[in-house]
C-alpha positions in Angstrom: -245.3 39.5 -134.8 -248.4 37.9 -136.4 -247.3 36.6 -139.9 -243.9 37.5 -139.5 -242.2 34.7 -136.6 -242.7 32.2 -138.2 -240.4 28.7 -138.4 -239.0 30.1 -141.3 -237.8 33.3 -139.7 -237.2 31.5 -136.1 -234.6 29.3 -137.4 -233.0 32.0 -139.2 -233.3 33.9 -135.5 -231.7 30.8 -134.0 -228.6 30.8 -136.7 -227.5 34.0 -135.0 -228.5 33.1 -131.2 -228.5 29.6 -128.9 -229.9 31.0 -126.1 -232.3 33.5 -126.8 -236.1 31.5 -126.0 -238.0 32.6 -129.8 -241.8 32.9 -129.7 -244.4 32.0 -132.5 -246.6 34.5 -134.2 -250.0 34.6 -132.6 -252.0 31.7 -133.3 -256.0 32.0 -132.2 -257.6 28.6 -130.0 -259.7 28.8 -133.2 -257.4 28.2 -135.8 -255.5 25.6 -134.1 -258.1 23.7 -133.5 -260.4 24.1 -136.8 -257.9 25.0 -138.9 -254.2 23.1 -140.5 -252.5 22.3 -137.6 -249.6 21.6 -139.4 -248.7 25.0 -140.7 -249.2 26.7 -136.9 -247.7 24.1 -135.0 -244.8 22.2 -137.0 -241.4 23.9 -136.2 -237.4 22.4 -137.2 -235.9 21.2 -133.7 -232.8 23.6 -134.7 -235.4 26.5 -133.4 -235.4 25.0 -129.6 -236.0 26.4 -127.5 -239.0 28.0 -128.5 -242.7 29.5 -127.1 -246.2 29.0 -128.9 -248.2 31.9 -128.7 -252.0 32.0 -128.4 -254.7 34.1 -128.8 -258.3 33.4 -127.0 -260.3 33.6 -124.0 -262.1 30.1 -123.7 -260.6 28.0 -120.6 -261.9 24.9 -122.4 -260.6 25.7 -126.0 -256.7 27.6 -124.2 -256.4 24.1 -122.5 -257.2 22.4 -125.5 -254.2 24.1 -127.6 -252.1 23.2 -124.3 -252.5 20.4 -124.8 -251.4 20.1 -128.2 -248.1 22.7 -127.6 -246.9 20.0 -125.5 -247.3 16.9 -127.7 -245.7 18.9 -130.7 -243.2 19.5 -128.2 -243.5 23.5 -127.2 -241.4 24.3 -124.6 -243.8 26.8 -123.2 -246.9 28.5 -124.2 -247.9 32.0 -123.8 -251.2 33.9 -123.5 -251.3 36.9 -125.3 -253.2 39.6 -123.4 -251.7 42.5 -125.3 -252.5 42.9 -129.2 -254.4 45.8 -129.9 -255.6 44.4 -133.1 -259.4 44.8 -133.7 -259.8 42.0 -135.7 -258.6 40.5 -132.2 -260.9 42.4 -130.2 -264.0 41.5 -131.8 -263.4 37.5 -130.5 -262.1 38.7 -126.4 -258.9 37.8 -128.1 -255.5 40.0 -127.0 -255.3 43.1 -125.0 -259.1 43.6 -124.0 -258.4 40.9 -122.4 -256.9 43.2 -119.6 -260.5 44.3 -118.3 -261.5 40.7 -117.3 -258.1 39.2 -115.4 -260.5 37.0 -114.0 -261.5 35.4 -117.0 -257.8 35.5 -117.8 -257.1 33.7 -114.7 -259.6 31.2 -115.4 -258.1 30.4 -118.5 -254.4 30.2 -117.0 -255.7 27.6 -114.7 -257.4 25.8 -117.1 -254.2 25.5 -119.3 -251.7 24.4 -116.3 -254.2 22.0 -115.8 -254.1 20.3 -119.3 -250.5 20.1 -119.4 -247.0 20.0 -117.9 -245.4 23.0 -119.8 -245.0 26.2 -118.1 -247.7 28.6 -118.7 -246.9 32.2 -119.6 -248.9 35.5 -120.3 -247.8 38.7 -122.8 -249.6 41.9 -122.0 -250.1 45.5 -121.6 -249.3 48.0 -118.6 -252.7 49.3 -119.0 -255.8 49.4 -121.7 -258.0 52.7 -122.5 -258.4 54.2 -118.9 -256.8 51.9 -117.0 -253.6 54.5 -116.8 -252.8 54.0 -113.2 -250.4 51.6 -111.2 -252.5 49.8 -109.1 -254.8 48.8 -112.2 -251.5 47.2 -113.3 -251.2 45.5 -110.1 -254.5 44.2 -109.8 -254.4 42.3 -112.9 -251.1 40.9 -112.3 -252.1 39.5 -108.5 -255.5 38.2 -109.6 -254.0 36.3 -113.1 -250.9 35.1 -110.4 -253.8 33.3 -108.4 -253.7 31.3 -111.3 -250.4 29.6 -110.3 -248.9 31.9 -113.3 -245.2 32.8 -112.7 -243.5 34.7 -115.5 -245.5 37.8 -116.7 -244.4 39.7 -119.9 -244.9 43.2 -120.1 -245.1 45.3 -122.5 -244.4 48.9 -121.6 -247.4 50.9 -123.3 -250.7 50.9 -122.4 -253.2 50.3 -125.5 -255.9 52.5 -126.6 -258.7 49.7 -128.0 -260.8 53.7 -129.3 -258.8 56.0 -131.4 -255.8 53.9 -132.3 -254.6 51.8 -134.9 -252.7 48.4 -134.0 -249.7 50.3 -135.6 -250.6 53.3 -133.8 -250.7 51.8 -130.9 -246.9 50.2 -131.4 -245.5 53.9 -131.2 -247.7 56.5 -129.5 -248.8 55.7 -125.9 -245.5 56.6 -124.2 -243.4 53.6 -122.8 -243.2 53.8 -118.8 -240.6 51.2 -118.0 -240.7 52.0 -114.2 -243.9 50.5 -114.1 -242.9 47.4 -115.4 -239.9 47.6 -112.7 -241.9 48.5 -109.6 -244.1 45.4 -110.7 -240.9 43.4 -109.6 -240.6 45.3 -107.1 -244.0 44.7 -105.4 -243.7 40.7 -107.1 -240.6 39.9 -106.3 -241.8 35.8 -106.4 -242.8 36.0 -110.0 -240.7 36.8 -113.5 -241.3 40.1 -115.0 -240.1 40.2 -118.5 -240.1 43.7 -120.1 -240.9 44.4 -123.6 -241.5 47.5 -125.9 -239.4 49.7 -127.4 -235.9 47.9 -126.7 -233.6 48.6 -129.4 -230.0 47.7 -128.3 -228.4 45.6 -126.2 -227.0 47.9 -123.8 -230.4 49.0 -123.3 -231.7 45.4 -122.3 -228.4 45.1 -119.6 -229.5 48.4 -118.0 -233.5 47.3 -118.0 -232.3 43.8 -115.9 -230.9 45.8 -113.2 -235.0 46.1 -112.1 -236.4 42.9 -114.3 -235.9 39.2 -115.0 -235.5 39.3 -118.8 -236.5 41.4 -122.1 -238.4 40.8 -124.5 -237.6 42.4 -128.3 -239.5 42.3 -131.4 -239.6 44.4 -133.9 -236.1 45.7 -133.7 -235.1 42.2 -134.1 -236.7 41.7 -137.4 -235.5 45.0 -139.2 -232.1 44.7 -137.9 -231.4 40.5 -137.7 -227.6 41.3 -136.8 -228.1 42.5 -133.2 -229.0 39.2 -131.7 -225.4 37.6 -132.9 -224.4 39.6 -129.9 -227.1 38.2 -127.7 -225.7 35.0 -126.7 -222.2 36.9 -125.5 -223.7 39.9 -123.6 -226.3 38.3 -121.5 -225.7 34.9 -121.1 -222.3 33.9 -121.4 -218.7 36.3 -122.2 -216.7 33.5 -124.2 -219.9 32.8 -126.6 -218.8 32.9 -129.7 -220.4 35.5 -132.2 -221.5 34.1 -135.6 -220.2 36.5 -138.4 -223.1 37.1 -141.4 -221.4 34.9 -144.1 -221.3 31.9 -141.6 -225.3 32.6 -141.1 -225.8 32.8 -144.6 -224.2 29.9 -145.5 -226.3 27.8 -142.9 -229.4 29.6 -144.0 -228.8 28.8 -147.9 -228.5 25.2 -146.8 -231.6 25.6 -144.9 -233.8 27.0 -147.7 -232.0 24.3 -150.3 -233.9 22.1 -148.0 -237.2 23.8 -147.9 -236.8 24.5 -151.5 -236.9 20.4 -152.3 -240.0 20.3 -150.2 -241.8 22.3 -152.1 -241.8 25.5 -150.1 -240.8 29.1 -152.2 -238.1 30.9 -151.8 -239.9 34.6 -151.2 -241.4 32.4 -147.6 -238.1 32.5 -146.6 -236.2 35.0 -147.5 -238.1 37.8 -147.0 -237.0 37.4 -142.9 -233.6 38.2 -144.2 -233.6 41.3 -145.7 -232.3 43.3 -142.9 -229.1 41.2 -142.2 -226.5 43.4 -143.6 -228.1 46.7 -142.8 -226.2 49.7 -142.3 -223.4 48.0 -144.2 -222.4 49.4 -148.2 -224.1 46.8 -150.5 -227.2 46.2 -148.1 -229.9 47.7 -150.3 -228.3 46.0 -153.3 -228.3 42.6 -151.5 -232.0 43.7 -150.6 -233.0 44.7 -154.0 -231.8 41.8 -155.8 -233.9 39.1 -153.2 -236.9 41.6 -153.2 -237.3 41.5 -157.1 -236.3 38.0 -157.5 -237.1 35.5 -155.1 -241.0 35.6 -155.7 -240.5 34.5 -159.3 -242.0 30.9 -159.8 -239.3 28.7 -160.3 -236.3 31.1 -157.8 -234.2 29.1 -156.3 -230.7 29.1 -154.5 -229.1 31.5 -157.4 -231.0 34.1 -156.0 -229.3 34.4 -152.7 -225.8 34.0 -154.4 -226.7 36.8 -156.6 -227.3 38.8 -153.9 -223.9 38.0 -152.1 -222.6 38.4 -154.9 -223.5 42.1 -155.3 -222.6 42.8 -151.7 -219.7 41.4 -152.4 -218.9 43.6 -155.7 -220.0 46.7 -153.5 -217.4 46.0 -150.9 -214.4 45.8 -153.2 -215.5 48.4 -155.1 -214.5 51.1 -152.0 -211.3 52.5 -151.8 -209.0 50.6 -149.6 -208.4 52.2 -145.7 -205.6 54.3 -145.3 
């Protein structure tokens, strides 16, 4: 979710679900050590629980970043060994690290030694010619020697040669059975499945075989799916927030951020799918997309978008 799950996005998601563990976009160790740390690490306490996801392959640098995560109050730090991007491969970051399980083990050991917060890993079921269960099993077994207990497994292999990052999200087939097999063989580990999950019913089915599910692109495109998570997966008595309630709270947040100098479109780009599938959703998106980027754009853009939505709904014929 690089360039997507920033602090504004996570605040919006938290309005939809109180229990879901949220993850930052992947940040490289170099960016944290040498870049604008405030930009990458700042978050609202309202986002908690939130995990920092990092990319890197140097144990010392990863240990330093784990210290940052603890100092800033993150609930967890996660090492990304699943991103297939060319730009991260060149720095020995992401999915290419699955070819070096001993190095990954040493990285996570250094991270665990650096601070007293959970250290987890996200990876694929394989890369390139590593397409058998044994390769996946050996990777997990070696990394687990570090004491890592939580493995988030994207149930697609990554073709690092021949497929683009976008193609790697769709073309390699999903194989949830391999992730379930991991859980059966490593019952002492927390195994979480990721990849291609689009409904809460699918989550409930997968949870029969694994400990958790991670949602990514579907939540970004259809964020209101999150509104049903607390009741479906955590507490049957949990309230389901309405879209109007969420928008009212998000607009309050936007007003506070606008006063700090944040541009409106930096926040509103994350909410375009809130009304997906409902009458007026296209008008809602269009008003925001055409106006939120303009200099001086303020909360009136959201008010206008909601007005367009209400006008579209009021124009519909009454149910017979």
